[in-house]
C-alpha positions as CSV (number, residue, x, y, z in Angstrom):
1,M,56.0,24.3,108.7
2,N,53.9,26.6,110.9
3,K,56.1,27.0,113.9
4,P,58.3,30.1,114.1
5,G,61.8,29.7,112.8
6,P,65.1,31.0,114.1
7,I,65.7,34.7,114.3
8,V,68.3,35.7,111.7
9,R,70.2,38.8,112.8
10,Y,72.7,41.2,111.3
11,R,74.1,44.5,112.5
12,L,74.9,47.6,110.5
13,D,77.3,50.4,111.5
14,A,76.4,54.1,111.3
15,Y,77.3,54.1,107.6
16,D,75.1,51.1,106.7
17,R,78.0,48.7,106.4
18,I,77.4,45.1,107.7
19,R,79.1,44.9,111.0
20,S,78.2,41.3,112.0
21,V,75.9,38.4,111.0
22,S,74.5,35.7,113.3
23,E,75.0,32.0,113.1
24,D,71.4,31.7,112.0
25,W,72.2,34.1,109.1
26,L,75.0,31.7,108.0
27,A,72.8,28.6,108.4
28,F,69.9,30.3,106.4
29,A,72.3,31.3,103.6
30,R,73.7,27.7,103.3
31,R,70.2,26.1,103.4
32,N,69.1,28.4,100.6
33,G,72.0,28.0,98.1
34,A,73.6,31.3,99.1
35,A,76.7,30.1,100.8
36,H,78.5,33.1,99.2
37,L,76.6,35.3,101.7
38,D,78.9,34.1,104.5
39,E,81.1,36.2,106.8
40,S,82.6,37.8,103.7
41,V,79.6,40.2,103.7
42,V,80.9,41.8,106.8
43,G,82.3,45.3,106.0
44,Q,80.2,45.6,102.9
45,S,77.5,48.2,102.4
46,I,74.0,46.8,102.9
47,W,73.0,48.8,99.8
48,R,74.9,46.3,97.6
49,F,72.4,43.6,98.6
50,I,69.1,45.6,98.2
51,D,67.8,45.8,94.6
52,G,65.4,48.4,93.2
53,R,65.4,52.1,93.6
54,E,62.0,52.2,95.4
55,T,63.1,49.4,97.7
56,R,66.3,51.2,98.6
57,E,64.5,54.4,99.3
58,L,62.0,52.9,101.6
59,Y,64.7,51.0,103.6
60,R,66.7,54.3,103.8
61,L,63.6,56.0,105.2
62,L,63.0,53.2,107.7
63,F,66.7,53.3,108.8
64,E,66.4,57.1,109.2
65,R,63.2,56.8,111.3
66,V,64.8,54.2,113.6
67,R,67.9,56.2,114.1
68,D,66.1,59.5,114.6
69,W,63.4,58.2,117.0
70,G,65.5,55.6,118.7
71,T,62.6,53.1,118.5
72,P,62.2,49.9,116.5
73,V,59.9,49.2,113.6
74,S,58.5,45.9,112.5
75,F,56.6,44.8,109.4
76,P,55.8,41.7,107.5
77,L,58.0,40.6,104.6
78,R,58.4,37.6,102.3
79,C,61.6,35.8,101.4
80,D,60.6,33.0,99.0
81,S,62.5,30.2,97.5
82,P,61.5,28.2,94.4
83,E,59.8,25.6,96.6
84,Q,58.6,27.7,99.6
85,R,56.7,30.8,100.5
86,R,58.3,32.2,103.5
87,Y,56.4,34.8,105.7
88,L,58.7,36.8,107.9
89,T,58.6,39.6,110.4
90,L,61.5,42.1,109.9
91,T,62.4,44.2,112.9
92,I,64.8,47.1,112.6
93,Q,66.0,48.5,115.9
94,P,68.7,50.9,117.1
95,A,72.1,49.6,118.1
96,E,75.1,51.4,119.7
97,Q,76.9,54.2,117.9
98,E,74.1,55.0,115.4
99,G,74.1,51.4,114.2
100,L,71.1,49.2,113.5
101,E,70.2,45.6,114.2
102,L,68.0,43.9,111.7
103,Q,66.3,40.6,112.6
104,T,64.0,38.4,110.7
105,E,61.8,35.8,112.2
106,T,60.1,33.2,110.0
107,V,56.5,33.2,111.0
108,R,55.5,30.4,108.7
109,E,56.4,28.6,105.5
110,E,54.2,27.1,102.9
111,P,55.4,24.5,100.4
112,R,54.4,25.1,96.8
113,P,55.2,23.5,93.5
114,A,58.7,24.6,92.3
115,V,58.5,28.0,90.7
116,P,61.4,28.1,88.2
117,L,61.0,31.9,87.8
118,F,63.0,32.3,91.0
119,E,65.8,30.0,89.7
120,T,66.3,32.0,86.5
121,L,67.2,35.4,87.7
122,L,70.7,35.3,86.1
123,G,71.3,35.4,82.4
124,A,67.7,36.4,81.5
125,E,67.3,38.0,78.1
126,G,63.6,39.0,77.7
127,D,61.5,41.9,78.8
128,Q,61.6,43.3,82.3
129,L,59.4,41.7,85.0
130,T,58.8,43.6,88.3
131,V,58.6,41.7,91.6
132,C,57.5,43.3,94.8
133,S,60.4,43.3,97.2
134,W,58.1,42.9,100.2
135,C,55.4,40.4,99.2
136,K,57.0,38.8,96.1
137,R,54.0,39.3,94.0
138,V,54.7,40.0,90.3
139,L,53.3,42.9,88.2
140,V,51.5,41.5,85.2
141,N,50.9,43.7,82.1
142,G,51.5,46.9,84.2
143,E,48.1,46.5,86.0
144,A,47.8,43.5,88.4
145,W,50.1,42.2,91.2
146,V,49.7,38.4,91.4
147,E,51.5,35.4,92.9
148,A,54.4,34.1,90.8
149,E,52.5,31.0,89.8
150,E,49.7,33.1,88.3
151,A,52.2,35.4,86.6
152,I,54.0,32.4,85.0
153,E,50.6,31.2,83.6
154,R,49.3,34.5,82.5
155,L,52.5,35.6,80.8
156,D,53.4,32.1,79.5
157,L,56.9,32.6,80.9
158,F,58.2,29.2,80.0
159,G,56.9,29.2,76.5
160,D,59.1,30.1,73.5
161,A,59.9,33.6,74.6
162,P,63.2,34.4,76.4
163,M,63.0,34.6,80.2
164,P,62.5,38.1,81.5
165,N,64.9,40.2,83.5
166,I,63.7,40.6,87.0
167,S,63.6,44.0,88.6
168,Y,62.4,44.9,92.1
169,G,59.8,47.4,93.1
170,I,57.0,47.8,95.6
171,C,53.4,47.0,95.0
172,P,50.8,49.7,96.0
173,A,49.6,47.6,99.0
174,C,53.1,47.1,100.5
175,K,54.1,50.7,99.7
176,A,51.0,51.9,101.7
177,S,51.8,49.6,104.6
178,I,55.5,50.8,104.8
179,R,54.4,54.4,104.4
180,A,51.9,54.0,107.3
181,T,54.8,52.6,109.4
182,L,56.9,55.6,108.6
183,E,54.1,58.0,109.4
184,E,53.3,56.5,112.8
185,P,54.1,59.1,115.5
186,P,57.0,58.3,117.8
187,P,56.0,56.8,121.1
188,L,55.7,59.2,124.0
189,K,58.7,59.1,126.3
190,S,57.9,58.4,129.9
191,T,59.2,61.0,132.4
């Protein structure tokens, strides 16, 4: 699919609690086996759903920037499933009473052979494997960030060794991109 998908929206209050989710959010959750992420997420802290210290810190800085400057930020993001690579644009914009509105739009999807790595996140016993929260590349041997398919092959993840635990971090390319977004000067206000 190369046509843009629906825009999934959710709103946060001034304390980063989820205030509301859109119908497209609910449909996306159901389609992707996450029906538990229904209206029951309303009232919960967004930080409960963001894994990884580095990832949380960058989101915190992005939220702070949007609230302080009153202007939105947008950047590319991936949200893959075992059978799809999903390329998204995430926009964070100010909302009333120091809240935020986050919206993701699917820019394109690419089918791929099923990647069981993304189906085995629970109950893993092996070593730690780091996945970039933004681009979904996997850190291999502490030196190279590669697509999941290549990481599975290079690390022989489905051989005899136990499956790794997954942790989330940020690859250097994505970290530089987000940092550049954070360092952009605020737009000049017209008088």
